[in-house]
C-alpha positions in Angstrom: 0.0 0.0 0.0 1.3 3.4 -1.0 0.1 7.0 -1.5 -0.8 8.2 -5.0 1.3 10.9 -6.4 -1.8 13.0 -7.2 -2.3 13.3 -3.4 1.2 14.7 -2.5 0.4 18.4 -2.8 -3.0 18.1 -1.1 -1.6 16.0 1.8 1.3 18.5 2.4 -1.0 21.6 2.2 -3.7 19.8 4.2 -1.3 18.9 6.9 -0.1 22.6 7.2 -3.7 23.9 7.3 -4.7 21.4 10.0 -1.7 22.3 12.1 -2.5 26.0 11.8 -6.1 25.3 12.8 -4.8 23.5 16.0 -2.4 26.3 16.8 -5.2 28.9 16.3 -7.4 26.9 18.8 -4.6 26.9 21.3 -4.1 30.7 21.0 -7.8 31.5 21.0 -8.9 29.1 23.7 -6.0 28.6 26.2 -6.7 26.1 28.9 -9.9 24.7 27.2 -8.6 21.2 27.4 -11.8 19.5 26.1 -12.2 21.9 23.2 -8.6 21.6 22.2 -8.8 17.8 22.4 -11.9 17.7 20.2 -10.2 20.0 17.6 -7.1 17.7 17.6 -9.3 14.6 17.1 -11.4 16.1 14.4 -8.4 17.5 12.4 -6.5 14.2 12.8 -9.6 12.3 11.5 -9.8 14.6 8.5 -6.1 13.9 7.7 -6.5 10.2 8.1 -9.4 10.4 5.6 -7.2 12.2 3.1 -4.5 9.5 3.5 -7.2 6.8 3.0 -8.6 8.6 -0.1 -5.2 8.8 -1.8 -4.1 5.3 -1.0 -2.6 3.2 -3.8 -2.8 -0.5 -3.2 -0.6 -2.9 -5.2 -2.7 -5.1 -7.4 -0.9 -7.4 -9.8 -2.8 -8.4 -12.9 -1.8 -11.0 -15.6 -3.1 -9.4 -18.9 -5.8 -11.5 -20.7 -7.0 -10.3 -24.2 -10.3 -12.1 -23.8 -11.3 -10.2 -20.5 -12.4 -6.7 -19.6 -11.4 -5.9 -16.1 -13.0 -3.2 -13.9 -11.1 0.1 -14.4 -12.1 1.4 -10.9 -13.2 0.4 -7.4 -16.9 1.0 -6.7 -20.4 -0.3 -7.5 -22.0 -1.2 -10.8 -24.8 1.3 -11.3 -25.6 1.0 -15.0 -25.7 -1.9 -17.4 -27.6 -1.0 -20.6 -27.4 -0.5 -24.3 -27.5 3.1 -25.3 -26.5 5.5 -28.1 -22.9 6.7 -27.5 -22.8 10.2 -29.0 -19.2 11.3 -28.7 -17.0 8.8 -30.5 -18.9 5.8 -31.9 -22.2 7.6 -32.6 -24.0 4.2 -32.5 -25.4 1.7 -30.1 -23.0 0.5 -27.4 -23.3 -1.5 -24.2 -22.6 0.8 -21.3 -21.3 -0.4 -17.9 -20.9 2.3 -15.2 -19.1 2.1 -11.9 -19.9 4.6 -9.2 -17.0 5.5 -7.0 -17.8 6.9 -3.5 -15.3 9.0 -1.6 -14.3 5.9 0.4 -13.2 4.0 -2.7 -9.7 3.9 -4.1 -9.7 6.4 -6.9 -6.9 5.3 -9.2 -8.3 4.3 -12.6 -6.8 1.4 -14.6 -6.8 0.3 -18.2 -9.5 -2.5 -18.6 -7.8 -3.9 -21.7 -4.5 -3.7 -23.5 -4.1 -2.1 -26.9 -3.4 1.2 -28.6 -4.9 4.5 -27.6 -7.0 5.9 -30.5 -8.7 8.9 -29.0 -8.3 11.1 -25.9 -10.6 14.1 -25.2 -11.2 16.2 -22.1 -14.5 18.0 -21.7 -15.2 20.7 -19.0 -18.7 20.5 -17.7 -21.2 20.5 -14.8 -21.0 18.7 -11.5 -24.2 16.7 -11.3 -24.2 13.8 -8.8 -22.2 11.0 -10.4 -25.2 8.5 -10.5 -27.4 11.0 -12.5 -28.3 9.6 -15.9 -27.0 12.7 -17.7 -23.7 13.0 -15.8 -21.9 11.0 -18.6 -22.8 13.7 -21.1 -23.0 16.9 -19.1 -20.4 16.6 -16.3 -16.6 17.3 -16.5 -15.3 14.2 -18.1 -12.4 12.6 -20.0 -12.9 10.0 -22.8 -10.3 7.5 -23.8 -10.7 4.9 -26.6 -8.5 1.8 -26.8 -8.2 -0.5 -29.8 -7.4 -4.0 -28.7 -5.1 -6.4 -30.7 -8.2 -8.1 -32.1 -9.3 -4.7 -33.5 -12.2 -4.0 -31.1 -12.5 -0.5 -29.7 -13.3 0.0 -26.0 -14.3 3.5 -24.7 -13.6 4.5 -21.1 -15.0 7.7 -19.7 -13.9 9.3 -16.4 -16.8 11.4 -15.1 -16.6 13.9 -12.3 -19.3 13.9 -9.6 -20.8 16.6 -7.4 -17.7 16.7 -5.2 -14.9 16.0 -7.7 -13.3 19.0 -9.4 -10.4 17.5 -11.2 -9.9 14.6 -13.5 -6.4 13.4 -14.4 -5.9 11.3 -17.5 -2.5 9.8 -18.4 -3.4 8.3 -21.8 -2.0 9.8 -25.0 -3.1 9.1 -28.6 -1.1 6.3 -30.2 0.3 5.2 -26.9 0.5 1.4 -26.4 -1.1 0.6 -23.0 -1.2 -2.5 -20.9 -4.2 -3.9 -19.1 -4.1 -3.0 -15.4 -1.7 0.0 -15.7 -2.8 3.4 -14.6 -5.2 5.3 -16.9 -5.7 8.3 -14.5 -7.2 9.5 -11.3 -10.4 11.3 -10.2 -10.4 13.4 -7.0 -13.3 12.5 -4.7 -16.8 11.2 -5.7 -17.1 10.2 -9.3 -17.8 7.4 -11.8 -16.2 5.6 -14.7 -18.2 4.4 -17.8 -17.1 1.7 -20.2 -18.7 1.4 -23.6 -18.5 -2.1 -25.2 -19.6 -3.6 -28.5 -23.2 -4.7 -28.5 -23.6 -8.4 -27.6 -20.6 -8.4 -25.3 -21.0 -11.0 -22.5 -21.3 -9.2 -19.2 -19.8 -11.1 -16.3 -21.1 -9.0 -13.3 -24.6 -7.9 -12.3 -26.1 -4.5 -11.5 -25.2 -3.2 -8.0 -22.3 -5.6 -7.5 -19.2 -4.1 -5.8 -16.1 -4.3 -8.0 -12.4 -3.7 -7.7 -10.0 -2.4 -10.3 -7.6 -5.1 -11.7 -9.5 -7.8 -9.8 -13.2 -7.9 -11.0 -13.9 -9.1 -14.5 -16.6 -7.0 -16.1 -17.0 -8.8 -19.5 -15.6 -11.1 -22.1 -14.7 -9.9 -25.6 
């Protein structure tokens, strides 16, 4: 278990702010032992939460070209065939994973292949489980072409709390199943768009883990 590099600045600045908060309490309320103890406990709990949020567990994965692994920790909230309007512009099978603030927020490549398309879109901050969040929220879209020629779209979607999406993918980059695709800060979701008729391996509302849970077979 480690700490994700996207959390370094927040953890350093957060630690400084929380220390200043405790110093301010000591100066403003000298001798108020109970109040100072409560402030210390609350600020310590907030920092532990930040450490927990930016955790980066080690998860080994042996790439398999026939499987689509979950790109994120969370819960399956959508499994349906819809019109994908940004890239494919046709019917695709959408699988969506809702990531709560308690989930690990590193996103991974669900398949190996070559990156064909990367596009960031600024947008709104609807709650991540809203049906329109995939189209209206801040989001980043990545399309990977597998060795068999099938294209898989992964979309990082910001939620009501998230304010920054980080995407490491670059067009024409060769990527390996299980490696890091990016990171979303705080509550969010990840959508995957698969070819129609893809065999889904996991039901609605099932918890999943990146690099561990198999979503589908292609």
